[in-house]
C-alpha positions, 0 to 999 in steps of 0.5 A: 839675353834679358832680365827676368824681372822685366817679364814678371812685373805684369804677372798679376794682372790676369790673375797672376797668368804670365802676359807678355813682356811688352803688357808691363805698365810702367810710369817712367814718365809720369804717366801710364804707358806700356814698357815697350813704348817708352823710349827710355832704358828701363828695368822693371821688377814685379811684386812677385819678383821681389818677394821670390828674389828676396829683395829687402833692401837696395842691395838686393836689388842691385844684385838683379838689376845689371848696370845698378850698384851699390854703396853701402859703407855704414849701413844698408839704411844709408846705401846709395845707387850708381848707374853708369858710372854716376856715383854719389860721393859722400855729403853731396846729393844723390846722383840716382833719385830714389822715389816711392810714390812719386816722392823723393826719399828723405834726406838725412842732411849728410853734414857728417856721414850721409844717411837717407836718399836711399831704399831702406826697408821701410819702402821695400815690401808690398810694392806693385814694382820697381822700375829702374831708369837709366840716364838723366831724368831731371826734367819730370822728376823732383830733384835734379839727377845726373845718373838716373831714378829708382822708382817704388811703386806701392800696391795701391788699395783695392775694393776688395777684402783681401790680404796675406799672411807670409813667414820666411825662415833661413840660415843665419836664424833669418825670420821675416814675417809680412802682413797686408790687409786690404779693406774696402771701408765704403764705396767711396773709401779704401784702406791698405795696411802692411806690416814687415818685421825682419831679423837676421844674425850677422855673417861677419863674425867678431872674435874680438874680446869686446863689441858685438858677436856679429856684424851685418845683421838685420833687425827692423820694423816697417809698417804702411797704411794708405787710404784712398777717398773717392771725394767725387767721380772726378776727385781722388784723394791718396794718403800713404804713411810709412814708418821705419825702426832699425837697430842692429850692428853697422857694416863690420870691416875686416882688416886684412893687410898691413905695411910695417913702414907706415903708422899703425902697420906693426899693430895691424900685423898680429891681427892680419896674421891671425886672419890669414890662418883662420878657416873663416874667411868672415872673421873680423876683430872689432873692439869697438865695445857698443857698436850699433846703427839706429835708424828711425823714419816716418814719411806722410804722402798725399796725392790728390787727383782731379780729373778736370775734363777727358783731356785735362788731368791736375795733380797735387803731391805732398809730403812730410818726413822725419829722418833720424839716425845714430851710428856707432861703428869701427869705419877702418876696423881694428882691434889693436889691444894691448899687451903689445910687448914692443921694445925701446921707445915703443915699450914706452908709448905702448906698455904691456897693460891688457886693458889699452886699445889703440883707436882707429877712425870711427863714426861715433853718436855720443848719447844726445846727440844725432849722426842725422836729424832732418825734417823734409817737406816737398810740394809738386803740382802736375797739370797732364793734358791731351791735345791737338785731337789726340796727337800731343800729350803733355805735362807741366808742373811746379816743384818744391822741396825744403829739407832743414835740419832739426839739429846738428850732426855730430860725431864724437871719437878718438883721433887715430892713434889714441891709447885708451881705456877699453871700457865703453863710453857714452860721451866725451867725459867718459873716455879715458886716454893718453897720447902716445907722442908728446909732440903729437897729442892724441885727441878727441874730435868734436865735429858739429855740422848742419845743412839745409837744402831748398830745391825748386823747379819749373817744367813742361814736357810734350810728346807729339805725333808726326805720324802714326809711326814718328813721335817726337819729346821735347821737355825743358826745366828750369832748376833753382837750388840753395843750401846753407851750412853751419859747422863748429869744429872743436877738440879736446887734447889728451895729455902725455903722461910720464907714467906710461900706465896712466890714463886721463879725461880729455882737456878742455875744448879748443878750435881746430885749426882754421876755425876762429874762437872769436866765432865759438869755432864756428864757419858757415857756408852757403850756395845757390845755382840755377840750371836749365835741363831738357830733353830731346827724343824721337821714336819711330815705329817701322812695324807695329811691334819694334821701337827705334829711338834716340835722345839727348838729354841735358842733367844736373846735380846740384852744388852744396855747402859742406861745412864740415869739410876743410875750411877752404873747400867747404862749398861745390858748384853743380855738376852737368852732363850731356847725355845721348842714348840710342835704343831698340825695343821690340816684342814677338809673339806666335808659333809658341814663342813670344817675348821681347829684346830691348837694346840701348847705347849711350855716351855721356860726357861729364863737366864740373864733376864733384870729386871727394878728396880726404884731407889727412892733416900733418897737423895734430890741430885738427881732424881729418876732412872730406872735401867735395871740389869740381876738379873732374871731367869725365866721359862714359859710354857703353851698351846694355841689352836684355831679352826674354823668350817664353817657349811654349807654356813651360819654358822661359829663357831670359837674361840681360848684360850691361857694358860700361866703360868710364874714364876721368879725363881731367882731375886737378888735384888741389895743392895743399901744403898741410895735409896728404890728399886721397882722391877717390879716383885719378885721372885716366882711371876709371870711375868708382862703383862702375863695373865693366861688365855686368849681367844675368842668365837664367831660365824657368821651367813649370812642371806639367802638373794637374792645374788643381795641384797648382803651379810649380816653377823651378828658376835658376839665375846665373849673376855675373859682375866684373871687378870695379875700382872703389878707391884709387888704384894706388895698389892692387887691393882697392877693387871689389871682386867679380861675382859669379853666383848662382840663384835657385828659386822653387815656387809652388803656387796655389798649393793643392788648389788652396790660396797657399804659396810655398817657395824654397830660395837659395842665393850665392850657391856656391858660396862665392866670398866677395869684397864690396868695398875697401878702405885703401889706406894701407900706405896712409895708416899702415893698415887697410880694411874691406867689408865682404859680400853676403855668402850663401843664404837660403830659406823658405817662404809660406805665403797664405792669401785670403779675401777676393782677387787674390791669385797668382 
């Protein structure tokens, strides 16, 4: 069984002719190597795969890489990756590093709601390939991570005048246009520029009287320019500039369950009843009038490579980036709008006035504020060489990263249960509300925070050929990390009015509990840590096309200041993992059959695990806060395999399977007297976003038509993924639903012998409705909300190519 992606990654290397999977070139160890020679579990998708599979963002990528999952709780621009059970909790550093052109993705700061760290649409077009590396990669790559790395390799400018213009159209009014132009400016200068623009209506349909009509829509523009200068025959300067602007509705949560004996359950019941009576599974009711998700990101990367000699290369990689985000989203969902028509005391608290809404928790960026506003600088110098008569390949380097906040991250919003006007608001002064309970006043929360990160590292790694068949690799890295954060915790109370129909502005600003007025409600926190990580590997080739390998790696993920957390937990320490992996990679060819088979097994022990706990206060003089605590110890093991078989010239069969078993062995839950604590995992249970089974089975048929007519190929893929936990299993509805979906593609390249390609595609053919995340708060707030996966999507794409060297 195998993944089609690894086969297709090299399909452009010979004018587009399909070549065996073992000829794929990857940079998993920061040097170019054949995929089958790399003793690491790697899945690769080539440029044609990314286009054919309509991969626009990180969630699309995860659909086609077994063992890779994403968390898109707010927007695609804020999604994060999970590999082998290693998940990035709120306000922690990424457990799976995302790298574009050898540079880690920009941080958003993450002082309030995380942003950055993933693969937004600015990165997901005009790529040479995507490489998914599984397991700790902290020896060679910039920022230390415990789960793996996703490498996005952009297409580099060539010596040819070439390019393409592509348009796609599909259901939900999807329209996407891409254009790329490659210009040889001189014998020593090459330029490549590209633009990607996409819009699509949302598939979550809002039937509330206010707010956007559709959620989960797409509206972005991305641009990129790359310039290569051959300053001398031995000195190359490669600069990439990228820009992305996205402005759309955020994730649309759907309230689907209630508990009448808790909190706001009685308000949620009518909404849930309407959903259950509806024939539209994608119906929601979100009353936030001006919901939006806005992201602007730009980055400059410069790589200078000096071939000092035939056996020595020196490379400098520097980058500067800026990430800015604003978010206005109803995170818990809800359309709790009057008249409520209650009796008794509830009638006094909730009078039958139609223009009132009971707010639930949300992320709201007020006018003039930012959710994330961070600048990032990285600098890395690498030295690569060959010694000992060609037996030793080595590299060493230094790494520096500085991520600094430009402004505070700030959110503004009424506390859960505040009774307010339905009128849109832009600032705290615009909100007109009242408290429904004189002993527990509603408030508008005004938390602000910022965090600065500094990461430094020194590393060295070498591979020595002990014999022609046996190679040993050893790598060592020392990482030093610092962080410093500041938080300002203020709120304003809404009065309890004798007139139940009255509304009022909030009172003056006050400090939350645990924050002192003497310091203007401000607290600071800082951390520093240093760790050594390493990798030891043996690779043996018993015959030329078979490799057996074994690896022991130590991984590490930094701790950090978390000033927006509860005051007693406003820092957390690093976590570390020992990862053991053994595998085999085999290629074959001849007698009309060719292909490859790769398999690996792994066992990980995770210590000082960074676990997320939500503190829901019993005291109204503070807001809910999310804290990270080194409370966990876990064990993770599993196995994965992928294979591909080319049967003659016209048939291909491929597939992949991944088995994952996770268990939280220990979770030391803190004791806090004034708050209800909600964990993301419980002792003895599985880890979040870790499906036990995932994989795909597919095949392709090339139609026997004359070469002058082009090439027509029909392919089909069945994707599956078991249910996985997204919140503690206190109730049965906190799991994502299993995925069982079919994708179809019809690709006609070189139509009629012309440089024109036509494709038709459909994903989720059977229209399966899936749940991808659940809040898990039905027994805390009295209702629960979930986020749904994509319905059936289909469309067609037309690409016109021009210039030299353009062929599929």
